[in-house]
C-alpha positions in Angstrom: 6.7 -51.3 -48.0 5.9 -48.8 -49.8 8.7 -46.5 -48.5 10.1 -46.5 -52.2 7.2 -46.5 -54.3 5.8 -43.4 -52.3 9.7 -41.8 -53.0 9.2 -42.7 -56.8 5.3 -41.5 -57.0 7.1 -38.0 -55.1 7.3 -34.9 -57.1 10.3 -33.6 -54.9 11.9 -36.9 -55.5 11.7 -36.9 -58.7 12.7 -33.1 -59.5 15.9 -33.8 -57.1 16.7 -37.1 -59.0 16.8 -34.8 -62.2 18.3 -32.4 -60.7 21.0 -34.6 -60.5 21.1 -36.5 -62.9 21.3 -33.6 -65.0 23.8 -32.6 -63.3 26.7 -35.5 -64.1 24.9 -36.3 -66.9 23.3 -34.0 -68.9 19.9 -33.5 -70.3 19.6 -36.8 -71.7 20.0 -38.3 -68.9 17.9 -35.9 -67.0 14.8 -37.5 -69.2 15.5 -41.0 -68.4 15.2 -40.6 -64.8 11.6 -40.3 -64.6 11.5 -43.7 -66.3 13.7 -44.7 -64.6 11.7 -44.4 -61.5 8.6 -45.4 -62.6 10.2 -49.0 -63.6 11.2 -49.1 -60.2 7.7 -48.7 -59.2 6.2 -50.7 -60.7 8.9 -53.9 -61.4 11.0 -54.0 -58.5 9.6 -51.7 -55.7 7.1 -54.5 -54.6 10.3 -57.4 -54.3 10.9 -57.7 -50.8 14.3 -58.3 -52.2 14.4 -55.1 -53.2 12.7 -53.6 -50.4 16.1 -54.4 -48.1 17.7 -53.0 -50.9 16.5 -49.6 -50.8 16.0 -49.9 -46.9 18.8 -49.3 -46.8 19.9 -46.3 -48.2 17.9 -42.4 -46.9 16.6 -40.8 -49.2 18.9 -38.7 -50.3 21.0 -41.7 -51.3 18.3 -43.0 -53.0 18.2 -39.5 -55.2 21.8 -39.9 -56.1 21.4 -43.1 -57.1 18.1 -42.2 -59.0 21.1 -40.5 -60.5 23.4 -42.6 -60.9 21.0 -44.9 -62.8 20.1 -42.1 -65.2 24.0 -41.9 -66.6 23.9 -45.6 -66.2 20.9 -46.5 -68.6 22.5 -43.5 -71.2 25.6 -44.7 -73.2 26.4 -48.1 -71.6 27.4 -46.2 -68.8 30.4 -44.5 -69.8 28.7 -40.9 -68.6 28.8 -43.2 -65.3 32.2 -44.2 -66.3 33.7 -40.5 -67.3 32.2 -39.3 -63.6 33.6 -42.2 -62.0 37.3 -41.1 -63.6 37.1 -37.3 -62.7 36.2 -38.5 -58.9 40.5 -40.8 -58.8 38.9 -44.0 -59.7 41.9 -45.8 -60.3 42.5 -47.6 -63.7 42.6 -50.9 -62.1 38.9 -51.0 -60.8 38.0 -49.2 -63.4 36.7 -51.5 -66.1 35.9 -53.9 -63.5 33.1 -51.7 -62.4 32.3 -51.2 -65.7 31.6 -54.6 -66.5 29.6 -55.2 -63.8 27.0 -52.4 -64.7 27.4 -53.7 -68.0 25.8 -56.6 -67.2 22.7 -55.0 -64.9 20.2 -56.2 -68.1 17.6 -58.0 -66.8 17.0 -61.3 -67.6 20.7 -61.3 -68.5 24.0 -60.6 -66.2 26.5 -62.1 -69.1 28.0 -58.2 -69.0 26.7 -58.5 -72.8 24.1 -56.5 -74.8 21.9 -58.1 -77.6 19.9 -55.2 -77.6 16.0 -56.5 -76.7 17.2 -56.7 -72.4 16.9 -53.0 -70.4 18.7 -51.6 -68.1 17.8 -53.2 -64.4 18.0 -50.9 -61.4 17.7 -53.2 -58.8 20.5 -55.2 -60.0 22.4 -51.1 -59.6 21.4 -51.5 -55.8 22.5 -54.8 -54.9 25.9 -53.9 -56.5 25.7 -50.2 -53.8 24.9 -52.1 -51.1 27.4 -55.0 -51.4 30.0 -52.0 -51.9 29.0 -49.8 -49.2 26.4 -51.4 -47.0 27.9 -55.2 -46.8 25.2 -56.9 -49.5 21.4 -57.7 -48.9 22.3 -59.0 -45.5 23.4 -55.9 -44.3 26.2 -58.1 -42.8 29.6 -59.0 -44.0 31.8 -55.6 -43.9 31.8 -55.1 -47.4 33.0 -59.0 -48.4 29.6 -59.0 -50.9 31.2 -56.1 -52.7 34.2 -57.2 -52.8 33.2 -60.4 -54.4 31.6 -58.7 -57.2 34.6 -56.6 -58.2 36.3 -59.6 -58.6 33.9 -61.1 -60.9 33.7 -58.1 -62.6 37.5 -58.0 -63.0 37.0 -61.2 -65.2 39.7 -63.1 -63.3 37.7 -63.9 -60.2 39.3 -65.0 -56.4 42.8 -65.5 -57.9 45.2 -64.1 -56.1 46.7 -61.7 -59.3 43.5 -60.4 -59.2 43.2 -59.9 -55.3 45.8 -57.8 -55.4 45.2 -55.9 -58.3 41.9 -54.9 -56.4 43.3 -53.7 -53.1 46.3 -51.9 -55.1 43.2 -50.0 -57.0 41.2 -49.7 -53.6 44.3 -48.0 -51.9 45.0 -46.1 -54.6 41.8 -44.9 -55.1 41.2 -44.3 -51.8 44.0 -42.1 -51.5 43.2 -39.9 -54.9 39.3 -39.9 -53.3 39.7 -38.4 -50.1 42.9 -36.4 -50.6 40.5 -34.1 -52.1 39.0 -33.7 -48.9 41.2 -35.9 -46.1 42.4 -32.8 -43.7 45.0 -35.8 -42.1 45.3 -36.6 -46.0 46.1 -33.4 -47.1 48.8 -32.5 -44.1 50.8 -35.9 -44.7 51.1 -35.0 -48.3 52.9 -31.5 -46.7 55.1 -33.4 -44.2 56.2 -35.6 -46.7 54.4 -38.3 -48.1 53.8 -36.3 -51.7 57.8 -35.8 -51.9 57.9 -39.8 -50.7 55.2 -41.8 -53.6 55.9 -44.3 -54.5 53.1 -46.0 -56.3 55.0 -49.1 -56.5 54.3 -49.9 -52.1 50.8 -49.7 -53.1 51.5 -53.1 -54.0 53.9 -54.3 -51.1 50.8 -53.1 -48.9 48.4 -55.3 -50.9 51.2 -58.3 -50.5 51.4 -57.8 -46.8 47.9 -57.4 -46.6 47.5 -60.8 -48.3 50.0 -62.5 -46.5 47.5 -64.9 -44.1 45.9 -65.8 -47.0 48.5 -66.8 -49.3 50.4 -68.5 -45.9 48.2 -69.3 -43.3 49.8 -69.9 -40.0 52.9 -69.3 -41.5 55.0 -65.9 -40.0 56.2 -63.3 -42.2 59.8 -63.6 -40.6 59.6 -67.9 -42.4 57.8 -66.8 -45.5 59.8 -64.1 -46.1 63.4 -66.0 -45.2 62.9 -69.0 -47.4 62.0 -66.6 -50.5 57.3 -67.6 -50.2 56.1 -64.2 -51.2 58.9 -63.6 -53.9 57.0 -66.7 -55.8 53.2 -66.3 -55.7 50.8 -68.1 -58.2 48.8 -64.8 -59.4 47.1 -67.8 -60.8 46.3 -69.6 -58.1 42.2 -69.0 -56.7 41.3 -68.7 -53.6 37.1 -70.3 -53.1 35.0 -67.0 -51.8 34.7 -68.7 -47.4 38.6 -68.3 -47.3 38.7 -64.3 -49.3 35.5 -64.1 -46.9 37.4 -65.3 -43.8 40.4 -63.3 -44.9 38.9 -60.2 -45.3 36.5 -60.1 -42.2 40.2 -59.6 -40.7 41.8 -57.1 -42.4 38.6 -54.0 -41.6 40.4 -51.3 -43.3 39.7 -52.9 -46.8 36.1 -52.5 -46.3 36.5 -48.7 -45.2 39.0 -47.4 -47.7 35.8 -50.1 -49.6 32.9 -48.1 -48.9 34.6 -44.3 -49.1 35.5 -44.8 -52.2 32.1 -46.4 -53.6 29.8 -43.4 -51.4 31.9 -41.0 -52.5 31.6 -42.9 -56.6 27.9 -42.6 -56.0 27.3 -40.2 -53.2 25.9 -42.8 -51.3 28.0 -41.2 -48.1 26.0 -40.1 -44.4 25.8 -36.4 -44.6 26.6 -36.0 -40.5 29.5 -38.1 -40.4 33.2 -37.3 -41.1 36.7 -38.2 -40.5 36.6 -36.7 -37.6 34.1 -39.4 -35.8 35.6 -42.4 -36.6 37.8 -43.6 -33.7 39.8 -45.5 -35.6 40.7 -43.9 -39.5 43.1 -45.1 -42.0 45.2 -42.3 -42.1 46.2 -40.9 -38.6 46.2 -36.8 -38.7 49.4 -35.9 -37.9 50.4 -32.6 -35.8 53.2 -30.6 -34.6 55.0 -31.4 -37.9 56.9 -29.7 -40.4 57.2 -29.1 -44.0 59.4 -33.2 -45.2 59.6 -34.2 -41.8 58.8 -37.8 -43.1 60.1 -40.2 -45.1 57.2 -42.0 -45.3 54.7 -42.2 -48.3 51.2 -42.7 -48.3 50.5 -46.5 -48.9 53.3 -47.0 -45.6 51.4 -44.5 -43.4 48.1 -47.0 -44.6 50.4 -50.2 -43.7 51.5 -48.9 -40.3 48.6 -47.0 -38.9 46.9 -50.6 -40.0 48.6 -52.8 -37.0 48.1 -51.2 -34.2 46.5 -50.6 -31.3 43.0 -48.8 -32.6 43.4 -46.6 -29.9 46.7 -45.3 -31.2 45.4 -44.8 -34.8 43.7 -41.7 -35.1 46.2 -39.5 -33.7 50.7 -39.1 -34.6 52.1 -37.0 -32.7 55.4 -35.0 -34.8 58.0 -35.6 -32.0 62.0 -36.2 -34.4 63.1 -36.0 -37.4 66.9 -35.8 -38.6 65.8 -33.9 -41.8 64.9 -31.1 -38.7 66.6 -31.1 -35.4 70.2 -32.3 -34.4 71.4 -35.7 -35.9 72.2 -37.3 -33.1 71.4 -39.7 -30.3 70.9 -37.0 -27.1 68.6 -34.6 -29.2 66.6 -37.6 -30.0 66.1 -38.5 -26.2 65.2 -35.0 -25.2 62.5 -35.4 -27.7 61.0 -38.8 -27.4 61.0 -40.0 -23.7 57.9 -39.7 -21.3 56.0 -39.4 -24.6 53.8 -42.4 -24.7 54.0 -44.7 -27.4 55.8 -44.6 -30.5 56.5 -45.1 -34.3 60.0 -45.1 -34.7 61.2 -44.9 -38.5 65.1 -45.5 -40.0 65.8 -44.9 -43.3 69.2 -46.2 -44.4 71.5 -45.0 -47.0 70.8 -48.2 -49.0 67.3 -47.2 -49.9 65.7 -50.3 -47.2 63.4 -47.9 -44.9 62.4 -50.1 -41.2 61.8 -49.7 -37.6 59.6 -49.8 -34.9 56.7 -49.3 -32.3 57.1 -49.6 -28.5 54.7 -49.8 -26.2 55.7 -47.8 -23.4 57.5 -44.3 -23.2 61.2 -44.4 -23.8 63.5 -43.4 -21.5 66.7 -44.4 -19.9 66.7 -47.9 -19.0 69.7 -48.2 -17.0 71.4 -51.1 -19.2 67.6 -52.2 -18.1 64.2 -52.7 -20.2 60.6 -51.6 -20.8 58.4 -51.9 -22.4 56.0 -55.3 -23.2 54.1 -57.9 -26.1 52.7 -55.4 -28.2 56.2 -53.9 -29.0 56.5 -54.5 -32.7 59.4 -54.4 -35.0 58.5 -53.7 -38.9 59.9 -53.4 -42.7 58.9 -51.1 -45.1 61.4 -51.6 -47.8 62.0 -53.6 -49.3 59.0 -55.5 -47.6 56.5 -54.5 -45.5 55.7 -56.9 -42.4 55.6 -56.4 -38.7 57.6 -59.0 -36.7 55.6 -59.3 -33.5 56.6 -60.6 -30.7 57.8 -64.2 -29.4 57.2 -64.8 -25.7 60.4 -65.7 -25.5 61.6 -62.8 -23.0 61.4 -59.5 -22.4 63.7 -57.1 -23.7 61.6 -54.8 -25.6 63.3 -51.2 -25.0 66.7 -50.7 -24.1 68.1 -47.0 -24.5 70.6 -44.7 -23.0 73.5 -42.4 -24.1 75.5 -44.0 -25.8 72.7 -46.4 -27.6 68.8 -47.3 -28.4 67.4 -50.9 -29.3 64.7 -52.9 -29.6 65.3 -57.1 -28.6 68.1 -59.2 -28.3 71.0 -58.6 -26.1 73.7 -56.9 -25.7 76.0 -56.9 -28.9 73.1 -58.3 -31.2 70.0 -56.8 -30.7 66.8 -56.7 -33.9 67.1 -53.0 -34.1 70.4 -50.3 -33.1 70.8 -46.8 -33.3 74.1 -46.0 -32.4 74.4 -42.4 -31.0 75.6 -39.9 -33.4 72.3 -41.7 -35.6 74.6 -42.2 -38.5 74.7 -45.6 -38.2 73.7 -48.9 -36.7 73.1 -52.4 -36.8 70.2 -55.4 -36.9 70.1 -58.4 -36.1 67.7 -61.7 -37.6 68.9 -63.9 -34.9 67.1 -63.2 -31.4 64.9 -64.9 -28.9 62.3 -61.1 -28.7 61.2 -61.0 -32.4 60.3 -63.1 -34.8 62.2 -60.7 -37.1 64.4 -61.2 -40.2 67.6 -59.0 -40.9 66.2 -55.8 -41.4 69.2 -53.4 -43.2 70.9 -54.8 -46.0 74.5 -54.2 -44.9 76.0 -54.7 -41.4 76.4 -52.4 -39.9 74.5 -50.3 -42.2 74.9 -46.2 -42.7 71.9 -43.7 -41.3 70.5 -41.4 -43.5 67.2 -40.8 -42.0 65.7 -40.9 -38.4 61.4 -40.6 -37.7 59.9 -40.3 -34.6 56.2 -40.4 -33.7 54.4 -40.4 -30.5 51.0 -42.4 -31.0 47.4 -41.1 -28.9 47.1 -38.0 -26.8 50.2 -37.6 -24.9 50.4 -38.1 -21.9 51.1 -36.5 -18.4 54.6 -36.6 -18.4 55.5 -36.4 -14.2 53.0 -39.6 -13.6 54.9 -41.2 -17.4 58.6 -40.7 -14.6 56.2 -42.4 -11.8 55.2 -44.9 -13.8 57.1 -46.5 -16.4 60.9 -47.8 -14.8 63.3 -50.2 -16.3 63.2 -54.4 -15.9 67.3 -55.1 -15.4 68.0 -57.6 -18.0 66.9 -61.7 -16.6 67.7 -64.1 -19.2 66.3 -67.1 -17.9 62.7 -65.0 -19.1 60.2 -66.4 -20.8 56.9 -66.7 -22.4 54.0 -63.4 -22.0 53.5 -59.8 -21.7 55.1 -57.5 -19.6 53.2 -54.7 -17.5 54.6 -51.5 -17.7 54.7 -51.4 -13.9 57.0 -54.5 -13.5 60.2 -53.4 -12.4 
């Protein structure tokens, strides 16, 4: 396969790569590119492994990599460090990446420079392919690259290192994509900028790691026993466990790809976030300035826990910052609007809420919804609490209260008619939930509601969404929204 050799010998490709190298690294880097092209063509271009890696990249992406190679070869990669810092790569990732770069020596790989070894461009190809393409096999969802990041940070697959890499990926994603993403920029206006709190990225990382730390256990059990407060950061996981966990969280691989495609300029020119049916960050619509109490980490957490069909668009329906603080006002704005996310912030600073799978309606003392409903906590803990399957008491709404789970006098989450107070209970049959609020009852500082996905036809919702009357003997299974 002579594609890369031909590319290396192409005067056009050489000139383009030299121009990119000069743009990023100056005149010296421009002069290095010709040598690197020749080196890959003569030494690595005929290697089957190198050819397989090269085949993953388009001609333009290969040229971009030549420019990066120039930066790496100059001053031990310091130009690449400056470039990545300017782009927005978080410091918690930067040192690890640079350690990997410094190890790209033929016959080396330990990150030391003995003065005699020389830069091996094929190792750069392997790193970038792992971070953005899934490695040499093109499979694995980017886990090869994630494991390389762990190795570059020096402590391998320890829990502390994994948490640091996760936090760095999330921060870098919002730093870098926030410069061009309409969705992230819109959320900044809606309140994410005002609510920014970097500590919440640590909470998000811990929420993602729960099934690696405590496999087979529900968040309710772990949190109530305090297991998440006593994590051994030195505990190391084997690569197989990390891969199984990583593959169960595709949002990590998507963020990793987006971050390093931007750093290495290896993105696909013909794709943008509008083409992604389930983006990391949903596009908020019809919002008002500072209508939300959510920050970037909370938006990432909530959207990643929704069904794929609900992750693209969130429609602003209600906020106590912008509308009258009453349940009647909220009902007028949220009924027959399809699935929703409701977020509550109490006066103690706790943030929690619920995902309603079905349109809110006046349930006439009955219930609507199905097993896709869940309760969640954002602060002080980030966790989702799913249905137990024991009963079907998911969503209740009337002019006097809004409730999720449980039964009269003991709901998982309940809001009073003036939206000034509410109550929570952990001991209910409907959800595996913790005590969401610090106080019982609690005082409400803020409430907001977002519709998920395309807005449904109201007449159709009125015909189809009907309340079920309470049945204390009901046990097991999801409930069809058409059940009456």
